[in-house]
Backbone bond lengths (Angstrom), bond angles and torsions (degrees), N, CA, C in turn:
res aa  C-N    CA-C-N  psi(-1)  N-CA   C-N-CA  omega(-1)  CA-C   N-CA-C  phi
1 M - - - 1.482 - - 1.624 105.29 -
2 N 1.259 111.25 130.80 1.487 115.54 174.23 1.574 103.92 -118.01
3 L 1.418 108.10 151.30 1.440 114.06 177.51 1.587 104.72 -141.52
4 S 1.352 116.19 132.31 1.459 121.79 178.31 1.425 111.08 -134.51
5 S 1.354 116.68 146.36 1.397 125.13 174.62 1.473 105.06 -100.53
6 I 1.436 114.07 142.54 1.422 122.71 -177.68 1.436 111.73 -127.46
7 V 1.387 119.54 136.42 1.417 122.92 171.49 1.503 105.78 -102.20
8 V 1.344 113.96 124.34 1.448 125.07 171.63 1.442 118.38 -105.39
9 L 1.317 117.92 130.56 1.447 119.51 -173.88 1.577 106.97 -119.53
10 T 1.432 114.40 128.86 1.359 121.91 171.33 1.491 110.29 -137.68
11 T 1.398 122.12 176.87 1.345 121.10 175.98 1.570 109.70 -91.70
12 P 1.323 114.91 156.52 1.573 118.98 -172.75 1.603 107.26 -58.82
13 E 1.304 119.30 -30.86 1.446 123.93 -175.37 1.524 110.93 -66.57
14 Y 1.331 113.91 -27.57 1.491 116.95 -177.60 1.438 115.03 -112.79
15 L 1.434 115.24 11.00 1.440 121.50 -176.45 1.533 113.25 -55.94
16 E 1.278 117.09 -52.40 1.484 121.20 -176.91 1.507 111.03 -57.64
17 E 1.319 117.72 -48.54 1.458 128.05 177.72 1.529 109.60 -54.58
18 V 1.245 113.12 -50.88 1.516 116.26 -177.41 1.450 113.81 -66.12
19 L 1.388 116.57 -40.70 1.459 123.94 175.14 1.496 110.19 -54.97
20 E 1.358 115.71 -51.23 1.444 121.27 -179.49 1.574 111.14 -56.46
21 N 1.323 115.27 -41.53 1.489 117.50 -176.66 1.505 105.31 -73.60
22 I 1.239 123.36 -43.31 1.445 124.73 176.75 1.429 113.97 -50.37
23 K 1.343 114.08 -53.79 1.532 124.63 -175.97 1.512 111.22 -68.11
24 S 1.222 119.59 -18.00 1.528 119.36 -178.78 1.518 109.65 -110.34
25 S 1.330 119.97 2.62 1.377 122.76 -177.39 1.622 115.03 -79.48
26 N 1.226 119.11 -24.45 1.501 124.54 179.04 1.434 111.09 67.13
27 E 1.374 119.06 11.27 1.420 125.00 175.11 1.535 116.00 -90.95
28 C 1.326 113.97 -17.94 1.499 121.31 -178.63 1.496 115.21 -154.79
29 E 1.238 112.36 177.43 1.505 120.19 179.03 1.517 106.15 -119.15
30 Y 1.399 115.68 119.05 1.380 124.43 179.68 1.543 110.34 -73.61
31 H 1.355 115.02 141.79 1.503 118.77 177.75 1.520 114.86 -120.03
32 L 1.397 110.80 -51.50 1.473 113.41 -177.55 1.470 110.30 -164.38
33 H 1.349 116.85 172.13 1.553 119.72 178.73 1.500 106.20 -161.26
34 D 1.369 114.98 164.58 1.405 118.37 174.68 1.517 111.94 -122.43
35 E 1.317 118.24 174.64 1.508 118.92 179.48 1.409 115.00 -68.88
36 K 1.286 119.11 -16.23 1.536 120.54 175.20 1.551 117.84 -80.48
37 G 1.345 115.31 -4.67 1.403 119.81 172.44 1.647 111.16 100.68
38 R 1.232 110.04 15.71 1.602 115.11 175.40 1.451 110.93 -90.10
39 I 1.333 124.98 125.23 1.321 126.29 -171.93 1.598 107.39 -131.98
40 I 1.413 114.88 137.68 1.408 116.80 -174.04 1.635 103.75 -116.07
41 V 1.366 116.92 129.30 1.359 127.07 177.09 1.457 110.58 -135.01
42 T 1.336 119.32 164.88 1.470 125.94 175.02 1.521 106.90 -125.88
43 I 1.241 117.07 149.19 1.532 122.20 174.26 1.512 104.92 -128.58
44 E 1.290 117.63 147.32 1.364 129.74 176.21 1.471 111.49 -123.38
45 G 1.308 115.91 150.68 1.569 123.95 -177.21 1.450 112.11 -161.51
46 K 1.283 112.26 154.84 1.502 115.98 179.91 1.551 107.98 -76.46
47 D 1.315 117.98 -19.74 1.423 119.17 172.96 1.640 110.20 -154.40
48 T 1.255 111.48 177.96 1.487 114.11 177.99 1.487 115.53 -56.89
49 E 1.326 115.25 -40.87 1.405 121.46 179.49 1.547 116.41 -51.74
50 E 1.431 111.40 -45.68 1.437 119.11 178.19 1.598 109.07 -65.84
51 E 1.303 114.97 -38.80 1.475 117.02 -176.13 1.560 107.49 -67.11
52 I 1.246 119.23 -40.40 1.472 124.56 179.32 1.474 109.38 -63.94
53 R 1.312 121.47 -42.68 1.432 125.99 173.68 1.443 113.37 -53.94
54 K 1.337 112.51 -46.61 1.581 118.78 -176.15 1.453 104.65 -72.33
55 L 1.338 125.77 -44.74 1.507 124.35 173.71 1.502 112.57 -50.15
56 K 1.360 117.82 -50.22 1.391 117.63 179.96 1.501 116.58 -64.01
57 A 1.349 116.23 -30.09 1.480 120.94 175.16 1.505 107.09 -68.97
58 L 1.322 123.67 -37.09 1.428 121.56 179.11 1.492 107.89 -66.90
59 Q 1.327 118.75 -42.47 1.503 124.65 -174.66 1.562 111.60 -60.47
60 Q 1.401 116.38 -21.90 1.537 121.01 178.59 1.428 110.09 -90.35
61 I 1.280 123.93 -3.43 1.518 119.92 174.25 1.476 112.50 -63.67
62 P 1.271 122.96 128.64 1.469 127.11 -177.55 1.458 107.83 -51.95
63 H 1.369 112.93 142.20 1.474 123.98 176.24 1.498 118.99 71.15
64 I 1.244 114.63 8.30 1.562 118.92 173.40 1.634 105.02 -90.88
65 I 1.305 103.03 124.01 1.592 111.63 176.39 1.441 111.15 -73.85
66 S 1.345 115.32 -45.93 1.432 120.44 -179.88 1.518 110.49 -157.51
67 A 1.372 117.19 153.32 1.465 121.53 174.00 1.531 101.58 -147.29
68 E 1.330 114.02 112.90 1.397 124.48 -175.05 1.510 114.04 -126.80
69 M 1.312 119.73 143.13 1.494 123.48 172.33 1.497 111.59 -70.79
70 V 1.329 115.88 135.56 1.526 116.87 -178.51 1.571 104.28 -121.28
71 F 1.382 116.91 -16.33 1.457 118.23 -178.18 1.540 111.14 -150.66
72 A 1.239 116.96 130.10 1.536 115.39 -176.76 1.594 108.66 -128.12
73 Y 1.215 119.45 139.58 1.521 121.36 179.14 1.510 103.67 -132.59
74 S 1.224 113.85 133.72 1.547 127.43 -179.76 1.505 112.55 -125.64
75 E 1.336 112.56 101.27 1.476 113.67 -175.77 1.564 110.02 -55.98
76 D 1.342 117.44 -46.99 1.495 120.80 -178.97 1.515 113.03 -54.62
77 E 1.399 115.02 -48.11 1.510 120.01 -178.09 1.564 109.83 -61.36
78 L 1.422 114.70 -41.45 1.438 122.14 179.61 1.514 108.01 -52.75
79 E 1.402 115.95 -53.52 1.403 120.30 -170.55 1.646 110.69 -67.81
80 K 1.288 113.49 -32.24 1.553 119.68 177.38 1.490 105.21 -63.47
81 E 1.258 117.43 -46.16 1.506 120.43 -177.37 1.556 113.90 -68.73
82 R 1.292 111.74 -38.70 1.490 113.01 168.74 1.509 117.31 -58.59
83 Q 1.374 112.91 -39.15 1.479 112.04 176.14 1.467 114.92 -69.64
84 K 1.344 116.71 -33.04 1.473 121.69 173.85 1.602 109.89 -56.97
85 L 1.279 110.76 -46.86 1.517 116.40 -176.44 1.519 111.91 -62.05
86 E 1.359 111.08 -45.37 1.534 116.25 -179.35 1.513 112.01 -59.93
87 K 1.395 115.84 -41.85 1.425 119.68 -177.98 1.468 114.04 -72.02
88 S 1.330 115.00 -21.30 1.534 119.78 -176.10 1.642 109.73 -99.03
89 S 1.296 114.24 -2.13 1.458 114.50 -170.53 1.613 115.30 -67.09
90 D 1.417 112.86 -15.45 1.387 119.10 177.30 1.602 107.85 -74.49
91 N 1.294 118.56 -16.85 1.478 123.23 -172.26 1.552 107.46 -94.09
92 I 1.289 120.42 -4.37 1.378 122.63 -177.03 1.602 112.80 -80.49
93 P 1.293 115.49 118.93 1.436 118.55 177.83 1.546 114.09 -54.22
94 D 1.311 117.80 144.23 1.404 125.25 -173.55 1.534 107.31 -63.06
95 W 1.339 121.39 -39.55 1.397 127.15 -171.40 1.605 109.48 -63.99
96 L 1.311 118.30 -20.87 1.525 122.34 177.78 1.512 107.92 -70.19
97 N 1.265 119.43 -26.79 1.470 121.42 -179.39 1.439 113.32 -98.97
98 D 1.328 118.86 2.01 1.533 124.80 -177.72 1.533 106.57 -81.48
99 E 1.278 114.57 119.43 1.500 125.32 178.48 1.667 110.03 -59.69
100 N 1.299 113.60 -28.19 1.548 118.30 -174.00 1.489 109.44 -93.02
101 A 1.307 118.08 -5.11 1.486 117.67 -177.70 1.511 108.78 -60.80
102 Q 1.306 116.39 138.96 1.455 121.83 176.12 1.513 110.65 -106.70
103 A 1.289 121.57 140.14 1.416 126.29 173.92 1.419 121.06 -46.53
104 E 1.465 108.24 -41.76 1.600 115.52 -178.94 1.536 111.50 -71.43
105 D 1.319 114.34 -11.82 1.459 114.03 177.40 1.504 116.95 -86.50
106 I 1.264 114.29 -12.60 1.527 120.69 -177.11 1.550 103.98 -75.29
107 K 1.280 114.74 136.30 1.450 127.40 -178.36 1.499 105.49 -122.57
108 Y 1.392 115.96 102.20 1.449 124.64 -179.68 1.521 108.69 -89.71
109 K 1.305 113.48 127.29 1.377 121.15 178.24 1.517 115.42 -115.44
110 G 1.348 115.87 25.33 1.407 120.30 175.73 1.554 117.67 88.55
111 D 1.113 123.46 -22.73 1.506 126.77 -178.96 1.513 110.62 -158.05
112 L 1.422 119.57 99.12 1.383 116.13 -179.35 1.453 115.11 -70.53
113 K 1.214 122.02 -19.37 1.416 126.72 -178.78 1.591 112.17 -68.86
114 K 1.361 112.02 -41.85 1.445 114.94 177.64 1.503 110.87 -80.37
115 R 1.217 124.33 -19.26 1.472 130.00 -179.21 1.456 108.34 -69.02
116 F 1.241 123.69 -35.56 1.464 123.06 -175.97 1.383 113.65 -109.31
């Protein structure tokens, strides 16, 4: 499951028309807008391809100046990264978990992986 937030821009004169079209599009979930024509929506998809299709559909709504992703969340990608972290936790130096470690005591030598 993927979830992304989209900022949509229109002009104030077309705001109500664009809001109506967005809300009836079934491509996204409307959240809020301001009087300047900035609109915040979210889209969901089973994968990135579905999200891109929905974004492109939003961009085709008349009087939309732009509609761009500003935040993306991918459940599958998050889980893969968690698994990587769990597997690599044995390689984490003890001093990184030391509450008393001071930043000025860290000696960086360009590549932590080769150092240990």
